[in-house]
Structure formats: C-alpha cells, structure tokens
PDB file with one MODEL, atoms N, CA, C and O in Angstrom:
MODEL        1
ATOM      1  N   MET A   1      11.472   5.857   7.710  1.00  0.00           N
ATOM      2  CA  MET A   1      11.167   4.625   8.406  1.00  0.00           C
ATOM      3  C   MET A   1      11.493   3.448   7.480  1.00  0.00           C
ATOM      4  O   MET A   1      11.063   3.415   6.327  1.00  0.00           O
ATOM      5  N   THR A   2      12.244   2.503   7.991  1.00  0.00           N
ATOM      6  CA  THR A   2      12.629   1.350   7.177  1.00  0.00           C
ATOM      7  C   THR A   2      11.495   0.322   7.140  1.00  0.00           C
ATOM      8  O   THR A   2      10.576   0.356   7.958  1.00  0.00           O
ATOM      9  N   ARG A   3      11.583  -0.579   6.181  1.00  0.00           N
ATOM     10  CA  ARG A   3      10.572  -1.638   6.089  1.00  0.00           C
ATOM     11  C   ARG A   3      10.564  -2.480   7.362  1.00  0.00           C
ATOM     12  O   ARG A   3       9.503  -2.865   7.853  1.00  0.00           O
ATOM     13  N   GLU A   4      11.737  -2.759   7.883  1.00  0.00           N
ATOM     14  CA  GLU A   4      11.828  -3.558   9.106  1.00  0.00           C
ATOM     15  C   GLU A   4      11.091  -2.872  10.261  1.00  0.00           C
ATOM     16  O   GLU A   4      10.405  -3.533  11.042  1.00  0.00           O
ATOM     17  N   GLU A   5      11.234  -1.552  10.365  1.00  0.00           N
ATOM     18  CA  GLU A   5      10.536  -0.799  11.415  1.00  0.00           C
ATOM     19  C   GLU A   5       9.028  -0.853  11.205  1.00  0.00           C
ATOM     20  O   GLU A   5       8.263  -0.982  12.161  1.00  0.00           O
ATOM     21  N   ILE A   6       8.607  -0.753   9.945  1.00  0.00           N
ATOM     22  CA  ILE A   6       7.172  -0.841   9.628  1.00  0.00           C
ATOM     23  C   ILE A   6       6.637  -2.206  10.046  1.00  0.00           C
ATOM     24  O   ILE A   6       5.606  -2.296  10.712  1.00  0.00           O
ATOM     25  N   VAL A   7       7.333  -3.262   9.657  1.00  0.00           N
ATOM     26  CA  VAL A   7       6.900  -4.625   9.974  1.00  0.00           C
ATOM     27  C   VAL A   7       6.780  -4.810  11.488  1.00  0.00           C
ATOM     28  O   VAL A   7       5.771  -5.317  11.979  1.00  0.00           O
ATOM     29  N   GLU A   8       7.812  -4.395  12.220  1.00  0.00           N
ATOM     30  CA  GLU A   8       7.804  -4.560  13.676  1.00  0.00           C
ATOM     31  C   GLU A   8       6.656  -3.797  14.322  1.00  0.00           C
ATOM     32  O   GLU A   8       5.956  -4.335  15.180  1.00  0.00           O
ATOM     33  N   LYS A   9       6.461  -2.547  13.915  1.00  0.00           N
ATOM     34  CA  LYS A   9       5.427  -1.715  14.517  1.00  0.00           C
ATOM     35  C   LYS A   9       4.027  -2.226  14.172  1.00  0.00           C
ATOM     36  O   LYS A   9       3.166  -2.322  15.046  1.00  0.00           O
ATOM     37  N   VAL A  10       3.804  -2.553  12.902  1.00  0.00           N
ATOM     38  CA  VAL A  10       2.498  -3.070  12.477  1.00  0.00           C
ATOM     39  C   VAL A  10       2.181  -4.359  13.220  1.00  0.00           C
ATOM     40  O   VAL A  10       1.080  -4.516  13.749  1.00  0.00           O
ATOM     41  N   ASN A  11       3.124  -5.273  13.265  1.00  0.00           N
ATOM     42  CA  ASN A  11       2.897  -6.555  13.940  1.00  0.00           C
ATOM     43  C   ASN A  11       2.578  -6.353  15.420  1.00  0.00           C
ATOM     44  O   ASN A  11       1.685  -7.008  15.957  1.00  0.00           O
ATOM     45  N   ALA A  12       3.303  -5.450  16.080  1.00  0.00           N
ATOM     46  CA  ALA A  12       3.062  -5.184  17.498  1.00  0.00           C
ATOM     47  C   ALA A  12       1.678  -4.578  17.709  1.00  0.00           C
ATOM     48  O   ALA A  12       0.949  -4.991  18.611  1.00  0.00           O
ATOM     49  N   LEU A  13       1.316  -3.601  16.882  1.00  0.00           N
ATOM     50  CA  LEU A  13       0.004  -2.957  16.999  1.00  0.00           C
ATOM     51  C   LEU A  13      -1.132  -3.954  16.782  1.00  0.00           C
ATOM     52  O   LEU A  13      -2.080  -4.011  17.566  1.00  0.00           O
ATOM     53  N   LEU A  14      -1.025  -4.732  15.715  1.00  0.00           N
ATOM     54  CA  LEU A  14      -2.098  -5.659  15.368  1.00  0.00           C
ATOM     55  C   LEU A  14      -2.183  -6.820  16.351  1.00  0.00           C
ATOM     56  O   LEU A  14      -3.272  -7.303  16.660  1.00  0.00           O
ATOM     57  N   SER A  15      -1.043  -7.257  16.832  1.00  0.00           N
ATOM     58  CA  SER A  15      -1.012  -8.330  17.823  1.00  0.00           C
ATOM     59  C   SER A  15      -1.751  -7.903  19.084  1.00  0.00           C
ATOM     60  O   SER A  15      -2.539  -8.668  19.641  1.00  0.00           O
ATOM     61  N   GLU A  16      -1.495  -6.689  19.525  1.00  0.00           N
ATOM     62  CA  GLU A  16      -2.142  -6.181  20.735  1.00  0.00           C
ATOM     63  C   GLU A  16      -3.638  -5.928  20.508  1.00  0.00           C
ATOM     64  O   GLU A  16      -4.472  -6.336  21.316  1.00  0.00           O
ATOM     65  N   GLU A  17      -3.963  -5.264  19.421  1.00  0.00           N
ATOM     66  CA  GLU A  17      -5.358  -4.888  19.145  1.00  0.00           C
ATOM     67  C   GLU A  17      -6.253  -6.104  18.917  1.00  0.00           C
ATOM     68  O   GLU A  17      -7.383  -6.145  19.404  1.00  0.00           O
ATOM     69  N   PHE A  18      -5.750  -7.096  18.176  1.00  0.00           N
ATOM     70  CA  PHE A  18      -6.584  -8.230  17.801  1.00  0.00           C
ATOM     71  C   PHE A  18      -6.262  -9.500  18.583  1.00  0.00           C
ATOM     72  O   PHE A  18      -6.774 -10.579  18.281  1.00  0.00           O
ATOM     73  N   GLU A  19      -5.400  -9.352  19.599  1.00  0.00           N
ATOM     74  CA  GLU A  19      -5.076 -10.437  20.525  1.00  0.00           C
ATOM     75  C   GLU A  19      -4.633 -11.719  19.819  1.00  0.00           C
ATOM     76  O   GLU A  19      -5.182 -12.798  20.038  1.00  0.00           O
ATOM     77  N   VAL A  20      -3.624 -11.560  18.967  1.00  0.00           N
ATOM     78  CA  VAL A  20      -2.995 -12.715  18.326  1.00  0.00           C
ATOM     79  C   VAL A  20      -1.496 -12.660  18.628  1.00  0.00           C
ATOM     80  O   VAL A  20      -0.943 -11.594  18.895  1.00  0.00           O
ATOM     81  N   GLU A  21      -0.859 -13.816  18.582  1.00  0.00           N
ATOM     82  CA  GLU A  21       0.581 -13.875  18.811  1.00  0.00           C
ATOM     83  C   GLU A  21       1.317 -13.255  17.628  1.00  0.00           C
ATOM     84  O   GLU A  21       0.967 -13.508  16.475  1.00  0.00           O
ATOM     85  N   GLN A  22       2.338 -12.441  17.913  1.00  0.00           N
ATOM     86  CA  GLN A  22       3.117 -11.833  16.831  1.00  0.00           C
ATOM     87  C   GLN A  22       3.744 -12.903  15.942  1.00  0.00           C
ATOM     88  O   GLN A  22       3.902 -12.699  14.738  1.00  0.00           O
ATOM     89  N   GLU A  23       4.098 -14.031  16.527  1.00  0.00           N
ATOM     90  CA  GLU A  23       4.721 -15.112  15.752  1.00  0.00           C
ATOM     91  C   GLU A  23       3.758 -15.647  14.689  1.00  0.00           C
ATOM     92  O   GLU A  23       4.194 -16.213  13.686  1.00  0.00           O
ATOM     93  N   GLY A  24       2.454 -15.471  14.905  1.00  0.00           N
ATOM     94  CA  GLY A  24       1.462 -15.951  13.954  1.00  0.00           C
ATOM     95  C   GLY A  24       1.266 -15.019  12.771  1.00  0.00           C
ATOM     96  O   GLY A  24       0.577 -15.364  11.810  1.00  0.00           O
ATOM     97  N   ILE A  25       1.872 -13.835  12.838  1.00  0.00           N
ATOM     98  CA  ILE A  25       1.738 -12.862  11.753  1.00  0.00           C
ATOM     99  C   ILE A  25       2.901 -13.072  10.776  1.00  0.00           C
ATOM    100  O   ILE A  25       4.006 -12.564  10.968  1.00  0.00           O
ATOM    101  N   GLU A  26       2.610 -13.834   9.731  1.00  0.00           N
ATOM    102  CA  GLU A  26       3.605 -14.149   8.710  1.00  0.00           C
ATOM    103  C   GLU A  26       3.400 -13.243   7.499  1.00  0.00           C
ATOM    104  O   GLU A  26       2.261 -12.903   7.180  1.00  0.00           O
ATOM    105  N   PRO A  27       4.475 -12.845   6.816  1.00  0.00           N
ATOM    106  CA  PRO A  27       4.347 -11.930   5.678  1.00  0.00           C
ATOM    107  C   PRO A  27       3.359 -12.390   4.602  1.00  0.00           C
ATOM    108  O   PRO A  27       2.649 -11.560   4.035  1.00  0.00           O
ATOM    109  N   GLU A  28       3.297 -13.678   4.313  1.00  0.00           N
ATOM    110  CA  GLU A  28       2.419 -14.173   3.253  1.00  0.00           C
ATOM    111  C   GLU A  28       1.052 -14.621   3.766  1.00  0.00           C
ATOM    112  O   GLU A  28       0.217 -15.082   2.988  1.00  0.00           O
ATOM    113  N   ALA A  29       0.823 -14.488   5.073  1.00  0.00           N
ATOM    114  CA  ALA A  29      -0.458 -14.905   5.648  1.00  0.00           C
ATOM    115  C   ALA A  29      -1.567 -13.934   5.266  1.00  0.00           C
ATOM    116  O   ALA A  29      -1.326 -12.746   5.054  1.00  0.00           O
ATOM    117  N   ASN A  30      -2.777 -14.458   5.181  1.00  0.00           N
ATOM    118  CA  ASN A  30      -3.940 -13.636   4.870  1.00  0.00           C
ATOM    119  C   ASN A  30      -4.295 -12.802   6.103  1.00  0.00           C
ATOM    120  O   ASN A  30      -4.452 -13.337   7.200  1.00  0.00           O
ATOM    121  N   VAL A  31      -4.420 -11.491   5.912  1.00  0.00           N
ATOM    122  CA  VAL A  31      -4.676 -10.574   7.025  1.00  0.00           C
ATOM    123  C   VAL A  31      -6.002 -10.889   7.713  1.00  0.00           C
ATOM    124  O   VAL A  31      -6.059 -11.025   8.935  1.00  0.00           O
ATOM    125  N   LYS A  32      -7.061 -11.003   6.924  1.00  0.00           N
ATOM    126  CA  LYS A  32      -8.401 -11.229   7.499  1.00  0.00           C
ATOM    127  C   LYS A  32      -8.473 -12.542   8.270  1.00  0.00           C
ATOM    128  O   LYS A  32      -9.050 -12.596   9.356  1.00  0.00           O
ATOM    129  N   GLU A  33      -7.889 -13.599   7.713  1.00  0.00           N
ATOM    130  CA  GLU A  33      -7.939 -14.909   8.364  1.00  0.00           C
ATOM    131  C   GLU A  33      -7.077 -14.931   9.621  1.00  0.00           C
ATOM    132  O   GLU A  33      -7.510 -15.421  10.664  1.00  0.00           O
ATOM    133  N   THR A  34      -5.867 -14.405   9.527  1.00  0.00           N
ATOM    134  CA  THR A  34      -4.944 -14.430  10.661  1.00  0.00           C
ATOM    135  C   THR A  34      -5.496 -13.662  11.852  1.00  0.00           C
ATOM    136  O   THR A  34      -5.370 -14.103  12.994  1.00  0.00           O
ATOM    137  N   LEU A  35      -6.112 -12.505  11.581  1.00  0.00           N
ATOM    138  CA  LEU A  35      -6.629 -11.656  12.655  1.00  0.00           C
ATOM    139  C   LEU A  35      -8.108 -11.914  12.949  1.00  0.00           C
ATOM    140  O   LEU A  35      -8.694 -11.252  13.806  1.00  0.00           O
ATOM    141  N   SER A  36      -8.716 -12.877  12.240  1.00  0.00           N
ATOM    142  CA  SER A  36     -10.145 -13.197  12.387  1.00  0.00           C
ATOM    143  C   SER A  36     -11.007 -11.942  12.271  1.00  0.00           C
ATOM    144  O   SER A  36     -11.828 -11.651  13.141  1.00  0.00           O
ATOM    145  N   LEU A  37     -10.803 -11.208  11.178  1.00  0.00           N
ATOM    146  CA  LEU A  37     -11.495  -9.934  10.986  1.00  0.00           C
ATOM    147  C   LEU A  37     -12.873 -10.102  10.365  1.00  0.00           C
ATOM    148  O   LEU A  37     -13.055 -10.836   9.393  1.00  0.00           O
ATOM    149  N   ASP A  38     -13.836  -9.404  10.950  1.00  0.00           N
ATOM    150  CA  ASP A  38     -15.130  -9.248  10.297  1.00  0.00           C
ATOM    151  C   ASP A  38     -15.152  -7.816   9.764  1.00  0.00           C
ATOM    152  O   ASP A  38     -14.151  -7.107   9.868  1.00  0.00           O
ATOM    153  N   SER A  39     -16.263  -7.385   9.203  1.00  0.00           N
ATOM    154  CA  SER A  39     -16.285  -6.054   8.589  1.00  0.00           C
ATOM    155  C   SER A  39     -16.048  -4.938   9.600  1.00  0.00           C
ATOM    156  O   SER A  39     -15.430  -3.927   9.265  1.00  0.00           O
ATOM    157  N   LEU A  40     -16.526  -5.101  10.826  1.00  0.00           N
ATOM    158  CA  LEU A  40     -16.336  -4.072  11.845  1.00  0.00           C
ATOM    159  C   LEU A  40     -14.879  -3.995  12.300  1.00  0.00           C
ATOM    160  O   LEU A  40     -14.328  -2.903  12.437  1.00  0.00           O
ATOM    161  N   SER A  41     -14.258  -5.147  12.531  1.00  0.00           N
ATOM    162  CA  SER A  41     -12.864  -5.133  12.969  1.00  0.00           C
ATOM    163  C   SER A  41     -11.929  -4.715  11.839  1.00  0.00           C
ATOM    164  O   SER A  41     -10.821  -4.242  12.093  1.00  0.00           O
ATOM    165  N   LEU A  42     -12.367  -4.884  10.600  1.00  0.00           N
ATOM    166  CA  LEU A  42     -11.584  -4.400   9.467  1.00  0.00           C
ATOM    167  C   LEU A  42     -11.511  -2.872   9.496  1.00  0.00           C
ATOM    168  O   LEU A  42     -10.483  -2.283   9.161  1.00  0.00           O
ATOM    169  N   VAL A  43     -12.610  -2.244   9.901  1.00  0.00           N
ATOM    170  CA  VAL A  43     -12.634  -0.789  10.064  1.00  0.00           C
ATOM    171  C   VAL A  43     -11.640  -0.378  11.154  1.00  0.00           C
ATOM    172  O   VAL A  43     -10.945   0.628  11.016  1.00  0.00           O
ATOM    173  N   ASP A  44     -11.575  -1.155  12.228  1.00  0.00           N
ATOM    174  CA  ASP A  44     -10.611  -0.882  13.302  1.00  0.00           C
ATOM    175  C   ASP A  44      -9.182  -0.962  12.777  1.00  0.00           C
ATOM    176  O   ASP A  44      -8.350  -0.113  13.096  1.00  0.00           O
ATOM    177  N   LEU A  45      -8.903  -1.974  11.978  1.00  0.00           N
ATOM    178  CA  LEU A  45      -7.573  -2.135  11.393  1.00  0.00           C
ATOM    179  C   LEU A  45      -7.203  -0.902  10.575  1.00  0.00           C
ATOM    180  O   LEU A  45      -6.108  -0.360  10.724  1.00  0.00           O
ATOM    181  N   VAL A  46      -8.108  -0.466   9.720  1.00  0.00           N
ATOM    182  CA  VAL A  46      -7.849   0.710   8.874  1.00  0.00           C
ATOM    183  C   VAL A  46      -7.604   1.942   9.744  1.00  0.00           C
ATOM    184  O   VAL A  46      -6.689   2.723   9.481  1.00  0.00           O
ATOM    185  N   ALA A  47      -8.431   2.112  10.785  1.00  0.00           N
ATOM    186  CA  ALA A  47      -8.275   3.272  11.673  1.00  0.00           C
ATOM    187  C   ALA A  47      -6.915   3.268  12.363  1.00  0.00           C
ATOM    188  O   ALA A  47      -6.272   4.311  12.477  1.00  0.00           O
ATOM    189  N   ILE A  48      -6.483   2.112  12.817  1.00  0.00           N
ATOM    190  CA  ILE A  48      -5.175   2.003  13.488  1.00  0.00           C
ATOM    191  C   ILE A  48      -4.057   2.404  12.532  1.00  0.00           C
ATOM    192  O   ILE A  48      -3.180   3.187  12.898  1.00  0.00           O
ATOM    193  N   ILE A  49      -4.080   1.876  11.318  1.00  0.00           N
ATOM    194  CA  ILE A  49      -3.037   2.180  10.338  1.00  0.00           C
ATOM    195  C   ILE A  49      -3.067   3.661   9.972  1.00  0.00           C
ATOM    196  O   ILE A  49      -2.025   4.311   9.897  1.00  0.00           O
ATOM    197  N   GLN A  50      -4.267   4.188   9.744  1.00  0.00           N
ATOM    198  CA  GLN A  50      -4.382   5.596   9.351  1.00  0.00           C
ATOM    199  C   GLN A  50      -3.902   6.526  10.457  1.00  0.00           C
ATOM    200  O   GLN A  50      -3.219   7.511  10.176  1.00  0.00           O
ATOM    201  N   GLN A  51      -4.243   6.236  11.696  1.00  0.00           N
ATOM    202  CA  GLN A  51      -3.811   7.076  12.815  1.00  0.00           C
ATOM    203  C   GLN A  51      -2.304   6.967  13.048  1.00  0.00           C
ATOM    204  O   GLN A  51      -1.627   7.969  13.279  1.00  0.00           O
ATOM    205  N   THR A  52      -1.800   5.768  12.985  1.00  0.00           N
ATOM    206  CA  THR A  52      -0.382   5.543  13.272  1.00  0.00           C
ATOM    207  C   THR A  52       0.523   6.153  12.217  1.00  0.00           C
ATOM    208  O   THR A  52       1.533   6.777  12.544  1.00  0.00           O
ATOM    209  N   TYR A  53       0.164   5.973  10.951  1.00  0.00           N
ATOM    210  CA  TYR A  53       1.048   6.393   9.858  1.00  0.00           C
ATOM    211  C   TYR A  53       0.587   7.648   9.123  1.00  0.00           C
ATOM    212  O   TYR A  53       1.260   8.107   8.200  1.00  0.00           O
ATOM    213  N   LYS A  54      -0.564   8.210   9.527  1.00  0.00           N
ATOM    214  CA  LYS A  54      -1.078   9.442   8.906  1.00  0.00           C
ATOM    215  C   LYS A  54      -1.265   9.275   7.397  1.00  0.00           C
ATOM    216  O   LYS A  54      -0.931  10.160   6.609  1.00  0.00           O
ATOM    217  N   ILE A  55      -1.808   8.117   7.019  1.00  0.00           N
ATOM    218  CA  ILE A  55      -2.121   7.863   5.604  1.00  0.00           C
ATOM    219  C   ILE A  55      -3.586   7.454   5.500  1.00  0.00           C
ATOM    220  O   ILE A  55      -4.164   6.954   6.466  1.00  0.00           O
ATOM    221  N   LYS A  56      -4.179   7.662   4.346  1.00  0.00           N
ATOM    222  CA  LYS A  56      -5.555   7.247   4.081  1.00  0.00           C
ATOM    223  C   LYS A  56      -5.529   5.947   3.279  1.00  0.00           C
ATOM    224  O   LYS A  56      -4.693   5.764   2.395  1.00  0.00           O
ATOM    225  N   ILE A  57      -6.446   5.062   3.599  1.00  0.00           N
ATOM    226  CA  ILE A  57      -6.578   3.822   2.833  1.00  0.00           C
ATOM    227  C   ILE A  57      -7.997   3.785   2.257  1.00  0.00           C
ATOM    228  O   ILE A  57      -8.941   3.422   2.958  1.00  0.00           O
ATOM    229  N   PRO A  58      -8.150   4.161   0.979  1.00  0.00           N
ATOM    230  CA  PRO A  58      -9.478   4.096   0.357  1.00  0.00           C
ATOM    231  C   PRO A  58      -9.959   2.647   0.244  1.00  0.00           C
ATOM    232  O   PRO A  58      -9.156   1.716   0.191  1.00  0.00           O
ATOM    233  N   ILE A  59     -11.281   2.474   0.209  1.00  0.00           N
ATOM    234  CA  ILE A  59     -11.877   1.134   0.124  1.00  0.00           C
ATOM    235  C   ILE A  59     -11.318   0.339  -1.058  1.00  0.00           C
ATOM    236  O   ILE A  59     -11.036  -0.852  -0.927  1.00  0.00           O
ATOM    237  N   ALA A  60     -11.158   0.988  -2.197  1.00  0.00           N
ATOM    238  CA  ALA A  60     -10.632   0.296  -3.384  1.00  0.00           C
ATOM    239  C   ALA A  60      -9.241  -0.276  -3.115  1.00  0.00           C
ATOM    240  O   ALA A  60      -8.930  -1.388  -3.542  1.00  0.00           O
ATOM    241  N   ASP A  61      -8.409   0.484  -2.409  1.00  0.00           N
ATOM    242  CA  ASP A  61      -7.059   0.002  -2.073  1.00  0.00           C
ATOM    243  C   ASP A  61      -7.124  -1.117  -1.037  1.00  0.00           C
ATOM    244  O   ASP A  61      -6.356  -2.078  -1.095  1.00  0.00           O
ATOM    245  N   LEU A  62      -8.036  -0.982  -0.103  1.00  0.00           N
ATOM    246  CA  LEU A  62      -8.170  -1.980   0.959  1.00  0.00           C
ATOM    247  C   LEU A  62      -8.481  -3.360   0.381  1.00  0.00           C
ATOM    248  O   LEU A  62      -8.012  -4.375   0.898  1.00  0.00           O
ATOM    249  N   ARG A  63      -9.265  -3.394  -0.679  1.00  0.00           N
ATOM    250  CA  ARG A  63      -9.608  -4.675  -1.319  1.00  0.00           C
ATOM    251  C   ARG A  63      -8.385  -5.387  -1.877  1.00  0.00           C
ATOM    252  O   ARG A  63      -8.384  -6.611  -2.009  1.00  0.00           O
ATOM    253  N   GLU A  64      -7.340  -4.626  -2.205  1.00  0.00           N
ATOM    254  CA  GLU A  64      -6.114  -5.202  -2.767  1.00  0.00           C
ATOM    255  C   GLU A  64      -5.156  -5.708  -1.696  1.00  0.00           C
ATOM    256  O   GLU A  64      -4.204  -6.424  -2.007  1.00  0.00           O
ATOM    257  N   ILE A  65      -5.393  -5.349  -0.453  1.00  0.00           N
ATOM    258  CA  ILE A  65      -4.510  -5.753   0.644  1.00  0.00           C
ATOM    259  C   ILE A  65      -4.993  -7.092   1.191  1.00  0.00           C
ATOM    260  O   ILE A  65      -5.929  -7.155   1.988  1.00  0.00           O
ATOM    261  N   LYS A  66      -4.347  -8.141   0.755  1.00  0.00           N
ATOM    262  CA  LYS A  66      -4.749  -9.492   1.158  1.00  0.00           C
ATOM    263  C   LYS A  66      -3.797 -10.079   2.209  1.00  0.00           C
ATOM    264  O   LYS A  66      -4.234 -10.694   3.182  1.00  0.00           O
ATOM    265  N   THR A  67      -2.492  -9.879   1.998  1.00  0.00           N
ATOM    266  CA  THR A  67      -1.491 -10.447   2.904  1.00  0.00           C
ATOM    267  C   THR A  67      -0.832  -9.346   3.723  1.00  0.00           C
ATOM    268  O   THR A  67      -0.991  -8.160   3.433  1.00  0.00           O
ATOM    269  N   PHE A  68      -0.099  -9.746   4.737  1.00  0.00           N
ATOM    270  CA  PHE A  68       0.630  -8.760   5.534  1.00  0.00           C
ATOM    271  C   PHE A  68       1.682  -8.057   4.681  1.00  0.00           C
ATOM    272  O   PHE A  68       1.932  -6.866   4.867  1.00  0.00           O
ATOM    273  N   ASN A  69       2.301  -8.780   3.747  1.00  0.00           N
ATOM    274  CA  ASN A  69       3.264  -8.138   2.836  1.00  0.00           C
ATOM    275  C   ASN A  69       2.589  -7.022   2.044  1.00  0.00           C
ATOM    276  O   ASN A  69       3.174  -5.957   1.851  1.00  0.00           O
ATOM    277  N   ASN A  70       1.347  -7.265   1.578  1.00  0.00           N
ATOM    278  CA  ASN A  70       0.596  -6.220   0.868  1.00  0.00           C
ATOM    279  C   ASN A  70       0.415  -4.997   1.758  1.00  0.00           C
ATOM    280  O   ASN A  70       0.559  -3.860   1.310  1.00  0.00           O
ATOM    281  N   LEU A  71       0.095  -5.249   3.029  1.00  0.00           N
ATOM    282  CA  LEU A  71      -0.112  -4.156   3.976  1.00  0.00           C
ATOM    283  C   LEU A  71       1.180  -3.378   4.208  1.00  0.00           C
ATOM    284  O   LEU A  71       1.175  -2.148   4.198  1.00  0.00           O
ATOM    285  N   TYR A  72       2.287  -4.094   4.416  1.00  0.00           N
ATOM    286  CA  TYR A  72       3.578  -3.422   4.627  1.00  0.00           C
ATOM    287  C   TYR A  72       3.951  -2.600   3.389  1.00  0.00           C
ATOM    288  O   TYR A  72       4.407  -1.462   3.501  1.00  0.00           O
ATOM    289  N   ASP A  73       3.748  -3.196   2.205  1.00  0.00           N
ATOM    290  CA  ASP A  73       4.054  -2.490   0.949  1.00  0.00           C
ATOM    291  C   ASP A  73       3.238  -1.217   0.828  1.00  0.00           C
ATOM    292  O   ASP A  73       3.751  -0.163   0.452  1.00  0.00           O
ATOM    293  N   TYR A  74       1.958  -1.333   1.152  1.00  0.00           N
ATOM    294  CA  TYR A  74       1.073  -0.171   1.043  1.00  0.00           C
ATOM    295  C   TYR A  74       1.531   0.956   1.959  1.00  0.00           C
ATOM    296  O   TYR A  74       1.635   2.111   1.544  1.00  0.00           O
ATOM    297  N   ILE A  75       1.799   0.605   3.199  1.00  0.00           N
ATOM    298  CA  ILE A  75       2.250   1.620   4.164  1.00  0.00           C
ATOM    299  C   ILE A  75       3.553   2.247   3.690  1.00  0.00           C
ATOM    300  O   ILE A  75       3.697   3.469   3.680  1.00  0.00           O
ATOM    301  N   GLU A  76       4.503   1.398   3.297  1.00  0.00           N
ATOM    302  CA  GLU A  76       5.818   1.891   2.861  1.00  0.00           C
ATOM    303  C   GLU A  76       5.694   2.831   1.663  1.00  0.00           C
ATOM    304  O   GLU A  76       6.401   3.837   1.597  1.00  0.00           O
ATOM    305  N   SER A  77       4.820   2.524   0.729  1.00  0.00           N
ATOM    306  CA  SER A  77       4.703   3.340  -0.477  1.00  0.00           C
ATOM    307  C   SER A  77       3.862   4.611  -0.278  1.00  0.00           C
ATOM    308  O   SER A  77       3.888   5.504  -1.125  1.00  0.00           O
ATOM    309  N   HIS A  78       3.119   4.700   0.831  1.00  0.00           N
ATOM    310  CA  HIS A  78       2.262   5.854   1.061  1.00  0.00           C
ATOM    311  C   HIS A  78       2.710   6.744   2.220  1.00  0.00           C
ATOM    312  O   HIS A  78       2.042   7.727   2.542  1.00  0.00           O
ATOM    313  N   LEU A  79       3.822   6.408   2.837  1.00  0.00           N
ATOM    314  CA  LEU A  79       4.319   7.255   3.923  1.00  0.00           C
ATOM    315  C   LEU A  79       4.681   8.636   3.407  1.00  0.00           C
ATOM    316  O   LEU A  79       5.249   8.768   2.323  1.00  0.00           O
ATOM    317  N   PRO A  80       4.355   9.668   4.181  1.00  0.00           N
ATOM    318  CA  PRO A  80       4.767  11.008   3.774  1.00  0.00           C
ATOM    319  C   PRO A  80       6.298  11.103   3.710  1.00  0.00           C
ATOM    320  O   PRO A  80       6.999  10.540   4.551  1.00  0.00           O
ATOM    321  N   ALA A  81       6.794  11.813   2.717  1.00  0.00           N
ATOM    322  CA  ALA A  81       8.252  11.910   2.532  1.00  0.00           C
ATOM    323  C   ALA A  81       8.884  12.781   3.608  1.00  0.00           C
ATOM    324  O   ALA A  81      10.099  12.975   3.611  1.00  0.00           O
TER     325      ALA A  81
ENDMDL
END
C-alpha cells in the first residue's frame, strides 16, 4: 500500500466517522483538534485504524501521534509486510 493510498483511505474513514470535511484534514493539522476528539472518540479512532490496517497502537505510541502526518507515518511503518 502506497502512502498516497494510506492518506486517501485514512482521510475518507475519519471524515465519515467524525463528520468533518476531508478538505479540512491537512497533513500538519492536529488530529485531536481537527476531529474534535475527546478521550472516548480517541478510542474510536484507534479502533478504526487497528481494524482497518490490522496493526496495534499502544498508548505510548498514541501519545506521539499529534498530526495527521504522524498518523500516516505510523500506519506506513507498521503495516504487515
């Protein structure tokens, strides 16, 4: 899966789940602020990513994911080969 495919799929999933415009999802934007995430919806975000890409996101790693670019990087680097 290419980075472009990851970006497109993640943006589409998150746009639908959190009811935000895809155009508002910018690579350097803060994930929590853009999606208006509270602690419960953050769990939803993690579940969506884990189910879609079959990867685990430990809490320690989640704290490092601040921007959408961080999220794309994380997914890209943890995809099964």
